[in-house]
Structure formats: C-alpha cells, structure tokens
Backbone bond lengths (Angstrom), bond angles and torsions (degrees), N, CA, C in turn:
res aa  C-N    CA-C-N  psi(-1)  N-CA   C-N-CA  omega(-1)  CA-C   N-CA-C  phi
1 X - - - 1.448 - - 1.538 112.12 -
2 X 1.340 114.98 137.97 1.474 119.32 -172.28 1.563 105.49 -73.89
3 X 1.352 117.31 132.58 1.401 121.95 171.33 1.420 114.24 -68.23
4 X 1.367 118.35 141.09 1.491 125.48 -177.33 1.563 100.93 -112.24
5 X 1.349 110.56 125.97 1.502 115.86 178.61 1.504 105.51 -95.88
6 X 1.357 114.05 150.57 1.457 119.58 -178.36 1.564 109.28 -124.76
7 X 1.294 115.14 121.24 1.483 120.81 -179.81 1.569 103.09 -110.07
8 X 1.325 116.83 110.95 1.447 120.73 177.36 1.435 113.50 -65.20
9 X 1.308 118.74 154.15 1.593 121.65 176.92 1.437 106.48 -60.66
10 X 1.451 117.70 158.04 1.401 123.32 -172.72 1.607 108.71 -59.57
11 X 1.254 116.49 -42.84 1.407 120.54 -177.78 1.479 112.79 -59.41
12 X 1.330 115.41 -43.45 1.432 120.41 177.87 1.545 114.30 -65.97
13 X 1.365 110.47 -40.48 1.470 119.43 -179.44 1.567 110.43 -64.57
14 X 1.347 113.30 -38.34 1.547 115.65 -178.13 1.530 106.37 -67.38
15 X 1.376 114.95 -42.82 1.555 118.25 176.06 1.478 110.08 -52.45
16 X 1.344 116.84 -48.01 1.551 118.17 -173.34 1.436 105.86 -65.80
17 X 1.341 122.19 -42.14 1.529 123.22 178.75 1.539 106.61 -59.55
18 X 1.270 118.95 -49.28 1.513 124.68 -177.30 1.504 110.13 -51.71
19 X 1.374 109.89 -51.59 1.551 116.61 -179.46 1.537 114.19 -56.52
20 X 1.360 115.29 -45.77 1.449 119.64 179.86 1.535 111.51 -66.51
21 X 1.341 115.02 -38.43 1.490 115.85 178.45 1.483 114.18 -66.28
22 X 1.420 113.17 -36.05 1.510 116.00 -178.64 1.576 109.65 -74.30
23 X 1.337 119.14 -20.99 1.477 117.32 170.11 1.502 109.86 -70.37
24 X 1.341 116.25 -46.36 1.544 119.16 -175.85 1.581 107.10 -63.86
25 X 1.377 118.18 -37.51 1.407 119.22 -174.73 1.567 111.23 -69.08
26 X 1.412 115.63 -45.26 1.427 117.74 176.49 1.469 117.36 -66.91
27 X 1.249 114.46 -25.06 1.617 122.92 173.54 1.511 109.38 -66.27
28 X 1.297 114.69 -43.04 1.494 120.46 179.92 1.390 113.74 -79.79
29 X 1.368 120.43 -23.50 1.475 122.14 -175.75 1.575 114.33 -66.70
30 X 1.301 114.45 -19.26 1.483 115.34 179.18 1.517 112.10 -66.60
31 X 1.284 120.75 -17.37 1.449 126.75 176.75 1.519 110.35 -69.88
32 X 1.321 121.50 -18.82 1.473 119.77 -177.42 1.539 104.34 -71.03
33 X 1.363 123.21 -22.29 1.418 123.56 -179.84 1.529 113.69 -66.28
34 X 1.447 117.67 -13.72 1.477 119.54 177.11 1.544 114.08 -84.36
35 X 1.400 111.80 -18.30 1.470 116.31 -177.75 1.511 109.98 -87.13
36 X 1.401 113.32 134.65 1.572 114.03 179.11 1.572 107.56 -79.59
37 X 1.344 107.86 159.45 1.473 122.67 174.71 1.574 115.85 65.57
38 X 1.245 113.98 14.43 1.627 118.58 172.91 1.488 105.71 -82.10
39 X 1.428 112.21 123.60 1.432 115.50 171.17 1.511 117.03 -91.09
40 X 1.370 111.91 -41.33 1.528 111.49 171.05 1.493 103.69 -166.02
41 X 1.312 115.80 170.55 1.446 130.75 -179.08 1.537 108.85 -128.61
42 X 1.334 117.41 129.89 1.479 122.16 176.52 1.630 109.99 -120.09
43 X 1.276 116.85 132.98 1.426 123.95 177.24 1.583 106.95 -76.73
44 X 1.349 118.24 133.67 1.430 121.92 -174.09 1.429 108.25 -129.83
45 X 1.406 114.25 -178.59 1.412 126.77 168.37 1.572 108.53 56.39
46 X 1.379 118.07 -133.91 1.430 123.45 -168.50 1.548 111.20 -65.11
47 X 1.277 122.19 -32.50 1.461 125.62 172.48 1.523 116.12 -60.83
48 X 1.357 111.27 -43.60 1.490 117.86 -179.94 1.566 110.48 -78.36
49 X 1.280 115.44 -33.01 1.523 113.37 178.18 1.438 113.61 -86.65
50 X 1.300 120.59 -16.78 1.471 124.27 177.63 1.528 112.03 86.61
51 X 1.334 121.74 19.98 1.399 125.41 -175.41 1.506 108.81 -102.34
52 X 1.255 121.08 42.64 1.556 118.86 -173.77 1.574 110.06 -89.48
53 X 1.288 111.67 164.16 1.426 125.28 162.30 1.449 120.00 -127.07
54 X 1.213 123.78 -168.83 1.517 120.90 179.91 1.501 110.77 -65.73
55 X 1.387 122.93 -28.44 1.379 125.67 -173.49 1.527 114.76 -91.48
56 X 1.378 114.83 1.46 1.453 112.09 -171.27 1.540 115.87 -75.34
57 X 1.241 115.58 150.92 1.485 116.36 -177.71 1.667 103.01 -104.08
58 X 1.297 111.54 -168.13 1.420 121.71 -175.65 1.546 111.83 -113.18
59 X 1.344 117.42 90.38 1.480 120.54 176.21 1.498 109.61 -77.45
60 X 1.301 117.78 137.35 1.363 124.80 -176.85 1.468 116.12 -138.81
61 X 1.276 126.41 154.50 1.391 125.18 173.77 1.578 101.43 -114.74
62 X 1.321 114.49 131.28 1.585 115.66 -176.41 1.486 106.96 -116.89
63 X 1.201 118.92 126.04 1.507 125.11 176.46 1.554 106.68 -98.90
64 X 1.321 113.94 128.24 1.517 120.92 -179.60 1.527 106.93 -126.16
65 X 1.287 112.58 167.93 1.532 121.39 178.74 1.553 106.58 -69.30
66 X 1.462 109.15 144.14 1.425 114.81 179.29 1.514 111.25 -67.57
67 X 1.368 117.79 139.42 1.387 118.30 -177.73 1.563 114.95 90.94
68 X 1.343 117.27 -1.26 1.460 120.60 177.73 1.478 112.56 -139.26
69 X 1.312 115.68 26.61 1.465 117.41 -176.83 1.465 116.22 -64.84
70 X 1.361 120.19 -35.89 1.421 126.23 -179.68 1.506 109.34 -75.72
71 X 1.346 114.16 -44.56 1.559 115.79 176.28 1.550 114.36 -58.30
72 X 1.345 114.08 -45.77 1.476 122.39 178.42 1.509 110.11 -61.35
73 X 1.365 114.86 -39.79 1.514 114.66 -179.58 1.449 113.07 -65.69
74 X 1.345 118.70 -37.75 1.449 121.63 -176.79 1.511 105.92 -71.97
75 X 1.336 122.83 -39.07 1.440 118.44 175.82 1.481 114.30 -59.53
76 X 1.373 114.36 -45.12 1.467 121.00 179.11 1.515 111.64 -58.58
77 X 1.278 113.24 -50.75 1.467 117.40 177.60 1.499 115.76 -55.04
78 X 1.287 111.02 -42.50 1.518 116.15 -174.92 1.589 108.25 -68.79
79 X 1.321 113.22 -48.33 1.468 116.50 178.97 1.462 115.06 -57.26
80 X 1.333 120.99 -47.55 1.459 122.06 -175.07 1.581 109.36 -81.87
81 X 1.279 115.86 -18.33 1.499 119.97 169.10 1.476 111.19 -67.63
82 X 1.277 121.69 -48.83 1.398 129.48 170.24 1.579 114.82 -49.65
83 X 1.279 112.18 -47.29 1.438 121.72 176.57 1.547 114.95 -72.86
84 X 1.436 116.78 -6.19 1.349 125.93 -172.23 1.587 110.78 48.21
85 X 1.207 108.04 46.92 1.550 119.48 -179.96 1.515 111.75 -124.56
86 X 1.349 114.99 23.73 1.540 119.12 -179.13 1.403 106.99 -118.98
87 X 1.354 119.27 140.24 1.484 122.03 178.46 1.538 104.83 -81.39
88 X 1.313 113.03 137.99 1.484 120.38 -177.58 1.424 118.04 -119.42
89 X 1.327 121.05 7.44 1.474 125.94 169.96 1.431 110.69 -146.85
90 X 1.381 113.62 -176.71 1.465 122.99 -172.09 1.548 108.57 -113.80
91 X 1.215 116.01 16.37 1.560 115.64 179.95 1.533 105.71 -85.55
92 X 1.207 115.55 119.59 1.468 120.72 175.07 1.486 119.08 -53.69
93 X 1.323 121.14 120.68 1.465 118.77 178.58 1.513 110.97 96.53
94 X 1.265 118.94 -5.45 1.560 120.61 -171.63 1.496 110.77 -87.26
95 X 1.340 118.89 -14.28 1.448 118.56 -177.16 1.583 113.45 -136.57
96 X 1.300 110.56 70.48 1.508 116.81 177.97 1.460 114.66 -64.35
97 X 1.413 116.28 135.15 1.467 118.13 177.50 1.488 114.30 67.30
98 X 1.365 113.68 23.62 1.595 116.98 173.50 1.477 110.22 -122.71
99 X 1.320 118.50 149.95 1.483 123.13 -174.53 1.593 108.32 -77.00
100 X 1.299 112.80 142.20 1.463 124.05 178.42 1.499 106.13 -113.59
101 X 1.300 118.71 97.70 1.443 121.37 -176.59 1.557 109.05 -93.26
102 X 1.271 106.42 84.56 1.559 114.05 -176.81 1.527 112.69 -109.40
103 X 1.341 114.34 -1.40 1.521 116.70 -175.22 1.436 110.25 -148.42
104 X 1.373 114.91 112.01 1.510 123.89 173.89 1.503 109.90 -114.96
105 X 1.287 120.40 138.80 1.429 121.87 -177.03 1.573 109.11 -132.51
106 X 1.254 116.20 165.49 1.547 123.61 174.31 1.556 101.81 -132.68
107 X 1.388 113.88 165.78 1.458 117.14 -176.61 1.513 114.82 -54.59
108 X 1.339 114.91 -31.04 1.529 111.30 -175.59 1.549 106.61 -79.44
109 X 1.238 125.16 -4.38 1.429 126.37 175.72 1.505 116.50 -116.82
110 X 1.360 113.08 23.79 1.419 119.15 -179.53 1.544 111.04 -68.24
111 X 1.327 120.63 -43.77 1.393 121.79 -179.18 1.586 113.48 -73.22
112 X 1.253 117.41 122.91 1.392 119.97 -173.51 1.590 108.65 -108.12
113 X 1.235 118.54 126.91 1.419 124.55 -179.73 1.470 111.91 -118.74
114 X 1.262 115.61 165.22 1.492 119.23 179.38 1.508 117.72 72.80
115 X 1.215 120.03 20.24 1.380 124.39 -176.10 1.541 109.09 -80.19
116 X 1.266 121.17 145.02 1.372 128.07 173.19 1.590 107.10 -80.84
117 X 1.348 116.36 179.71 1.477 118.02 -176.83 1.472 108.28 -68.33
118 X 1.367 122.58 -34.21 1.419 123.27 179.21 1.521 107.25 -63.13
119 X 1.388 117.02 -48.63 1.390 120.01 -176.35 1.590 114.47 -63.33
120 X 1.240 112.94 -37.19 1.486 121.88 176.27 1.551 107.44 -62.18
121 X 1.364 119.20 -47.05 1.419 122.55 178.51 1.457 113.97 -61.51
122 X 1.336 118.42 -36.51 1.547 120.73 174.51 1.484 109.52 -67.58
123 X 1.336 122.36 -42.00 1.454 122.11 -176.85 1.470 107.72 -65.23
124 X 1.360 122.85 -37.35 1.346 123.82 178.87 1.547 115.39 -65.31
125 X 1.256 114.84 -22.16 1.443 120.32 -179.91 1.597 116.86 -111.49
126 X 1.322 117.50 13.95 1.347 121.51 174.70 1.555 108.66 -58.66
127 X 1.308 114.85 144.08 1.478 124.70 -178.20 1.537 108.56 -119.59
128 X 1.388 115.46 117.36 1.399 118.54 173.23 1.549 110.07 -63.51
129 X 1.353 117.73 131.75 1.422 122.60 175.87 1.560 111.81 -103.07
130 X 1.223 117.00 -54.00 1.461 119.12 176.59 1.600 109.90 -153.31
131 X 1.334 110.42 165.67 1.617 116.03 178.20 1.453 110.48 130.07
132 X 1.347 111.60 -162.62 1.371 125.70 -176.43 1.580 110.27 -87.28
133 X 1.332 115.89 118.03 1.488 118.63 -176.37 1.491 113.38 -60.80
134 X 1.360 117.18 -37.34 1.513 117.66 -179.64 1.474 109.13 -66.74
135 X 1.383 124.97 -42.82 1.406 119.33 177.20 1.431 117.12 -67.19
136 X 1.306 118.51 -29.23 1.497 122.15 172.03 1.495 108.18 -64.82
137 X 1.331 121.04 -40.88 1.342 123.56 176.74 1.513 114.93 -59.49
138 X 1.328 110.79 -38.18 1.529 118.63 -179.40 1.486 108.73 -70.02
139 X 1.305 117.06 -31.19 1.535 123.25 -174.53 1.630 101.13 -72.67
140 X 1.316 117.77 -53.04 1.441 117.91 -176.15 1.558 114.98 -66.38
141 X 1.361 112.63 -29.14 1.455 119.74 176.76 1.624 107.46 -65.87
142 X 1.315 112.54 -36.49 1.476 115.87 -176.43 1.493 111.34 -66.16
143 X 1.321 112.51 -26.74 1.542 119.11 -179.30 1.530 113.97 -114.69
144 X 1.256 114.01 33.41 1.477 120.65 -179.52 1.490 116.18 -68.41
145 X 1.267 120.21 -13.63 1.474 121.64 170.00 1.410 116.76 -63.64
146 X 1.391 114.69 -18.29 1.459 123.53 -176.13 1.625 105.01 -81.74
147 X 1.245 116.88 -10.97 1.510 120.35 -175.86 1.451 115.25 85.43
148 X 1.462 117.36 28.91 1.384 121.67 178.11 1.512 111.57 -85.36
149 X 1.311 126.97 135.75 1.398 131.93 177.93 1.611 107.62 -106.71
150 X 1.285 116.78 101.07 1.520 120.22 -172.99 1.617 110.82 -59.33
151 X 1.362 112.34 -37.76 1.387 117.81 179.21 1.623 116.53 -59.73
152 X 1.338 110.86 -32.09 1.480 121.83 177.76 1.585 107.24 -73.38
153 X 1.332 115.50 -45.34 1.437 123.05 -176.33 1.590 110.12 -62.74
154 X 1.260 115.41 -38.62 1.465 119.02 -177.36 1.514 109.94 -79.60
155 X 1.199 126.26 -7.62 1.476 130.57 174.38 1.502 111.97 -87.61
156 X 1.268 114.32 -11.46 1.517 120.80 -179.49 1.632 106.67 -56.98
157 X 1.310 113.94 129.06 1.484 120.53 -179.29 1.578 112.33 -64.55
158 X 1.367 114.14 -20.10 1.523 117.55 -175.29 1.502 107.17 -80.12
159 X 1.338 117.67 -12.78 1.509 121.14 -179.80 1.547 117.22 -82.95
160 X 1.242 114.36 128.27 1.502 121.87 175.54 1.544 109.12 -108.89
161 X 1.357 119.50 110.30 1.440 122.42 177.10 1.516 108.97 -78.50
162 X 1.311 112.51 91.34 1.519 115.90 -174.46 1.594 104.83 -152.00
163 X 1.435 109.45 147.25 1.463 115.72 179.60 1.463 108.72 -106.33
164 X 1.280 117.57 -159.59 1.497 124.47 175.93 1.496 112.03 -58.16
165 X 1.354 116.06 143.26 1.336 119.43 169.66 1.573 117.39 -75.81
166 X 1.271 119.28 -164.86 1.459 120.57 178.05 1.538 113.19 -57.25
167 X 1.355 115.49 -47.65 1.438 124.09 179.31 1.456 112.73 -63.51
168 X 1.357 116.68 -43.54 1.511 119.70 175.02 1.464 110.33 -64.76
169 X 1.308 123.59 -36.25 1.469 124.73 -175.89 1.547 106.19 -72.31
170 X 1.351 114.74 -34.10 1.441 116.38 -178.79 1.491 113.23 -64.42
171 X 1.401 114.22 -42.11 1.517 118.58 175.98 1.498 109.88 -63.37
172 X 1.319 114.04 -40.57 1.492 117.38 -179.28 1.489 113.63 -58.86
173 X 1.382 113.29 -41.78 1.462 119.27 173.77 1.454 115.53 -61.42
174 X 1.292 116.85 -43.38 1.470 125.82 -175.31 1.525 110.01 -72.42
175 X 1.319 114.74 -36.04 1.511 117.42 -174.62 1.428 114.92 -115.05
176 X 1.345 116.46 17.91 1.462 120.30 179.94 1.463 114.35 -89.28
177 X 1.294 120.51 -8.54 1.421 120.48 -179.70 1.498 116.21 -115.82
178 X 1.381 118.43 -134.70 1.492 120.76 -177.26 1.476 112.19 -63.59
179 X 1.335 120.07 -37.10 1.387 123.03 -178.88 1.542 110.14 -61.92
180 X 1.328 113.36 -46.41 1.381 114.17 177.23 1.491 117.18 -68.77
181 X 1.234 119.54 -28.59 1.498 126.97 171.76 1.516 111.14 -58.90
182 X 1.345 117.61 -43.67 1.378 123.31 -179.24 1.610 110.66 -69.74
183 X 1.387 113.07 -39.28 1.430 116.06 -179.59 1.517 112.96 -70.43
184 X 1.284 114.64 -38.07 1.516 123.27 -178.87 1.578 108.76 -67.58
185 X 1.299 115.34 -47.85 1.537 119.56 -171.71 1.446 114.14 -82.57
186 X 1.413 112.45 -30.21 1.526 114.61 -172.51 1.472 111.73 -108.60
187 X 1.272 121.95 -13.21 1.446 122.23 -175.75 1.554 108.86 -123.23
188 X 1.302 113.42 -68.13 1.527 122.70 -171.15 1.567 111.38 -60.52
189 X 1.325 116.31 -50.09 1.471 117.49 178.64 1.464 116.71 -65.88
190 X 1.348 118.79 -51.85 1.485 118.35 -178.13 1.543 113.15 -64.12
191 X 1.277 120.31 -34.74 1.463 122.65 -179.92 1.475 105.49 -69.53
192 X 1.341 119.93 -46.63 1.472 123.16 -176.72 1.514 113.30 -64.30
193 X 1.313 115.14 -40.08 1.498 118.27 177.96 1.542 111.56 -62.40
194 X 1.371 115.70 -46.07 1.412 117.74 -178.53 1.569 109.94 -61.09
195 X 1.274 117.00 -48.98 1.435 124.29 179.75 1.587 113.21 -59.61
196 X 1.289 113.66 -47.04 1.460 117.12 178.93 1.465 111.98 -70.95
197 X 1.399 125.65 -27.59 1.428 125.22 -179.69 1.553 105.46 -70.73
198 X 1.376 113.55 -41.01 1.592 114.96 179.01 1.537 109.24 -66.76
199 X 1.350 116.97 -32.75 1.391 114.24 -176.53 1.564 115.62 -72.44
200 X 1.403 108.68 -35.37 1.474 118.43 174.52 1.510 116.38 -60.69
201 X 1.443 111.04 -44.48 1.349 116.85 -177.73 1.528 115.13 -64.19
202 X 1.334 122.13 -18.82 1.357 122.61 -178.52 1.621 112.07 -87.74
203 X 1.378 112.36 1.13 1.420 113.73 178.04 1.564 112.82 -94.89
204 X 1.333 115.32 127.67 1.497 114.61 -178.97 1.504 119.23 -66.57
205 X 1.479 110.76 -25.26 1.505 112.94 179.26 1.537 101.20 -159.50
206 X 1.426 110.89 145.05 1.482 117.47 173.66 1.584 109.21 -140.76
207 X 1.204 113.35 161.69 1.477 122.49 178.11 1.501 108.42 -88.75
208 X 1.338 116.33 -62.18 1.348 123.56 -169.58 1.524 115.48 -141.07
209 X 1.295 120.31 114.85 1.412 124.94 -174.94 1.557 107.63 -133.32
210 X 1.267 111.75 125.13 1.529 121.61 179.47 1.534 108.90 -132.40
211 X 1.298 119.78 125.91 1.452 122.83 174.35 1.491 105.80 -132.58
212 X 1.312 117.71 105.56 1.440 122.05 -179.79 1.587 106.79 -156.23
213 X 1.298 116.54 173.84 1.443 123.55 -175.23 1.597 106.65 -83.20
214 X 1.423 117.23 -2.91 1.356 120.94 -175.68 1.618 111.42 -106.44
215 X 1.335 109.16 -28.46 1.533 120.76 -173.48 1.478 114.11 -156.37
216 X 1.283 114.65 139.94 1.587 119.43 171.78 1.486 105.93 -127.21
217 X 1.256 119.45 124.33 1.351 130.68 173.47 1.409 118.36 -139.31
218 X 1.441 119.86 133.21 1.426 120.34 179.62 1.573 101.55 -141.81
219 X 1.259 117.12 104.34 1.360 123.70 167.91 1.553 115.25 -123.83
220 X 1.313 109.75 100.95 1.503 117.80 -175.08 1.506 113.69 -97.15
221 X 1.272 118.02 169.30 1.500 124.73 169.84 1.453 103.43 -75.65
222 X 1.345 118.72 108.18 1.547 118.30 -177.96 1.539 106.38 -90.55
223 X 1.394 110.91 139.62 1.437 120.15 -176.91 1.664 107.33 -81.38
C-alpha cells in the first residue's frame, strides 16, 4: 500500500512547533532555581506571542534583586552556557531553543515607558515561567496601564511559583552581605561594564541599549 504523507496547515503546524518549544523551555526553566537573587522569569517575544518557527529562540525577561544584577547575570550565563542552552550571537535563527538573556530588570525598573505599539503588545502577552508570585504581581501592577491583569497571568498553567533551590539559597546566603557587595561592585560590575561597552560598540545600529545597576537591556536590529 502506498504511504500517504500528511502536511498540516500552516496554522496547525505553527501550533505544534509552539507546543514542542514550550515543553523544552519549561524543562530548562528549572535551572533558574540554581541561580541566586532571581526573583522571576517571563517569556517574551515570539514565545509569548505564539509567532514561533523552528529556528526561534527563547527570549526572556529576568528580574533579579536590586544590587546584584551583575552577579545574577554571571550566574545565569554560566549555568545555561554549561547546559549549552544560551544564545551566544546575534544572528537571527542561529540558536533555536536557546535562551536569549537580553533583558534584566530590578524592582526599581519594573515600569517600562517609551514602548512602541509592538513593545506594548509584547508586554501585554508576557508569560510568567517561574519565580515569586508576589514579585510578578508587583511587576504587572507597575505596568497596569497596558491593560495587564496580574491575577490572570499568575493562573497560567505554565507558571511555577517557586524560588531558588538549596544551592541557590546557599549562594544567596554567601553573597547576600558585605562579601557580595565587594564582588558586585569591585569585580562583577566593572568587568561586565567593560565587556558590554565593547560589545555595543561593534553594533552598527541598535534600538534599545541600557547598561546600569538597575537594568540591562540589549535589543539590536538583528541581521
């Protein structure tokens, strides 16, 4: 008997791809619990909007404790680099199913202003992945003018209300005081600022770049 192949319609095919990617993303998301000072993680861009294809990566917004943004970023980059789940370049489509850590925030930078219509649409569709439910509620409350209902977001079945695990808590204990202040201000921040400045200089054009101890954001025009 001759085999009959079935090619699903484009809309159905995209839904199947999205479902597969969400399973991969949520499986990897448990590793955020190993990183200290992470408050929550939100899925953004194509994963939040549902406009994925096979080459789509995982864009996320990571909220961390104020005063530890550079330390937390290094921990996250290290963990997901070891897992080979971190995007390492800016070539679109080059890192399918890998995390793009282009936006870190702290409580003082929760409220986002100056967004264009596309940016506002992304914020309205952000999906909580993991973290502290109260902090996520505070984030959406700060952006309530966009029409976001935090209670609805927190009911999303993809969300896991969980903080750092034992290893993450251990690092928070060790680096939460004066030792952490020294590492953040004298090592992590100066090194990161120098490296990020060189990184930005190589870009011929960018839309939004923020480098501060309150927020880190890198959204370039990708080729």
